[in-house]
Structures are given as C-alpha cells and as structure tokens.
N, C-alpha and C positions, 0 to 999 in steps of 0.2 A: 766912479763906477769902473770896475775892471772890464776887460774885454770879454771874459767869460760871463760876467753878470749881464752885459749888454746882449750877448748871444742868447742867453736864456730868455731875456725880456723880449727880444725880437722874435724868437721861435714861439713864445707864448702868444704874441700878437698875431702871428701868422696862423697858429692853430685855432685861435678863437674866430678869426675871420673865415677859415675853412668851415668850421662848425656852423657859423651863421649862414654862410652861403648854402650849405646843404640843408639846413633847417628850413630856410626859405623855400627851397625846392620841394621838400617834403610837405610843407603846409599847403603849397599850391596844388599838390597831388592828393590832398585830403587826409593827411596824417596830422595827428596831435603829437607834439614832441615834449618830452619831459627830461630835462637835464638832471643827471644824477650827481650825488656828492662824490667828490674825489676820494679815492682810496677806500671806498666802501666795499668790503669783501662780499657782501650780499648782492651788490649791483656794480660789478667791475667793468662797466661799459660807460660810454658817454651819454647815450640817450636810450630811453625806452620810448618807442613810437607806437601809437595806436591809430588804426584807420577809422575815421569818423563814420563811414558808411558800413563797412563790413565787420568792424570790431576786431579784425586781426591785429595782433601786436607783435613787435619784433624788438630786438636789442641790437644796437650798433655802436661800433667804435669808429671814430672819425680821425683821420690823419691828414695833415697838409702835405700835398705832393710837391716837394721842393724843387725838383729839376725835371719837369716832364719832357724837356727837349731831348733827354737821353733815352726815353722809352723804358726806363727802369724805375723801380721803387726801392726805397730803403726801408727794410723791415727791422725794427728795433729788436735786439736780443737783450740789451742792457740799457737802462736809462739812468741818468745821473740827476740826483736831487739838487736843485739850484742853491738852496740855502746850506744844507749840510754837506753837500758834495759827496753823497753816499750813493753807491751803485746799487740798483735793484732790478728785479725782473719785471718787465711790463705786465700789466694786469691781463692783457689778452693771452699771454703765454701761461699765466698762472691759472686762469679760469676760462679756457676757450669754450667749455661746455655751456657757459652762461651767456655767450654772445653769439648772435646769429650771423652778423655781417661785419666785415672790415670795409671801410670806405676811405679811399684816398681821393682828396679833392684837389684838382688842378684849377687854381683860382684864375690864372691868366687865360687858360683855354676854355674856361667855364664848362668843365666836365668833371665827372667823378667815375672812379673805377670801383666796382663792387665785387667782393670776394666772399666765398663761403668761409666762415671763420674756422670751422673745425679743420678743413683742409689746409687753410692758410697757416694756422698755428702749428699743425703737424709738420708741414714742410719747413717752416722756420726753425722749429725745435730740432728737427733732424739735421739741419745744416748750420747749427751754431758754431761748429768748428771752423768755419771759414769767415766768421764775423770779423769786422774791422771797425775802427772808429770813424764817425762822420767828420766832416771838415772842421767843425766847431768843438769837437770832443765833448759833446753833450749827450751822445748816445753811441752805442756799439750796435752793429747790425749787419745784415746781409743785403746785397743788391740782387734784385730779381727782375726779370722781364715783366713789364706791366700786365701782359695778357697771357702769361704762362698758365696752361691748364692744370699743371701739377700743384699750383698754389691756390686753386679754387676760384679762378677768374670766372665771373658770371656775366657781367655786362658793363658797357660804358654808357653813362647817363649824361645827356646834354642838360646843363643847368641854365 
C-alpha cells in the first residue's frame, strides 16, 4: 500500500466516523436518516433527513473536521479520486441548490458546525483562486474561519 492509498483509506475511515457521530445525534433528536448513493446527481448529498414528528425534511453534506484546534475549516474545491487519481469538483459545489446544510463534525470535541449550503458554496466558489492542497494531496481547498458569517455559519451543535 502506497502512502497516498493509506491517506485515502484513513480519510475515508474518519469521514464515515464523522457521519456516524452526526447520524446518532440526529436520531436522538427525532430525525430519520437516509444515506444516499455516492455520485448520484439527483441526490448529491450524504443524507436526506426527515423529522419523525413534524415531517420536515432536509438534505445535508457531512465532512470530518480535521484540525479543530486551528479554529478553521478546509473547504474542498477539488477532490481526487483514490482509484483513478482523477481530479473533480465536489458535489456540493456542483449542486448547492439541492443541499440545505454543510456539517463539519469535530469528533474529538464532540461538536458540529452547521452552515447554510447556498452561502457556503457561493463563498467557496468565489474564493477558489486562493485554494491550495491539503497536507495529504487528496484535495485542494480554502481555509476559512469556522464561524465566519460570510460562509453561512448558523450554529455549533453539541454532540
């Protein structure tokens, strides 16, 4: 296994753990969670959630918050396919109108940051020119203050 393959595997494990942590929170709060299929242009988000009592539904994208000690998030502008090593645009930038919220999960701190997706994607799109590679070269993106109002910050959730 190459170092890059290990990095992809490790990031995938972290991402799934973040999704599971947030899904458990949602279920305690009365939401049903349906995981979508990857790369489905009709459902370009991680989960569709429906509230058991009110019937409200939302769509969310969940990311693992890699280094919360910095107080900044890394918003992807380019992602790299682990198998083909092909660069592509993240689904949230291609279809922001289909996603209600971006969620960054801080697993160590047991909290999540919630953002309005339309504002978030608009800000990231407008600032792609300053994007740089992450430390593992698995994605390119921009670094943003976690609670910056211009990116659509809505709330911090205790998990």
